[in-house]
N, C-alpha and C positions, 0 to 999 in steps of 0.2 A: 273665671269664666263669666260670671254674672256681671262683674265690672265692665268687661270687654263688650258684652251685649248692650249694656247701658250707654257706653261710649259710642258704639256703632249707631244706636238709635238717635243719640244727640247729633251725630254727624249727618244722618239722614234727614233730621228735622232742619238743620242748618241748610242743607242742600235745597230743601223744599222752600225755605224762605228766600233763598237766592233765586230760585226759579220763579217764584211769584213776583219778585221784584223785577226781574227781566221781562215777565209777561206784562206787567204795568207799563214799563218803558216802551215796549213794542206797541202797545195800544196807543200810547201817547204819540209815538212816531206816526202811526197810521192816521190818527186824527189830523196831525199836522200835514201829512201827505195829501189828504182829502182836501184840505183848505188851499193847497198850492197845486193848481192843475198840471204844472210842468212836471211834477214828480209822480204823476199817476202811474206810469209804467212800472214803478217799483212796488205798487200795491200787491199784485199777486204773490211776488216773492215774500213780502212781509206776511201775507195771510198764510202762506205755507209755513213760514217760520213760526208763527203763532200756533198753528196746528201741531207742529213738531214739539214746540214747547209744552203744549197742553198734554200731549202723549207722554212726554218726559215726566211731567208732574203726576199723572195718573200712575205711571210705572213706579215712581218713587213712593207714592202713597201705598201701593201694593207691597213694596218692599218693607215699608214701615209696618204694615199690618202683619206680614210674615215674621218680622223681627219680634213683634209683640207676642204673636203666637208661640214662637220659639222660646221667648222668655217665660211665658206662662207654663210651658211644658217642661222646663228645666226644674229639676228637684231643688 
């Protein structure tokens, strides 16, 4: 059971790294779009995606915190 919890925690951490990488990529795309005026209509969509990604990261951090608490409570 303890091993399973540790593996789950590692999986959650991997997911967090992936989400952060995605966040960085979206920010770079937004910077490129701002430089090219023709692509400006895509900006609201990307900002919404950025917000969604940020919410996912927060949710995932909460999950990690819950896993850690559960791990501490296990005998």
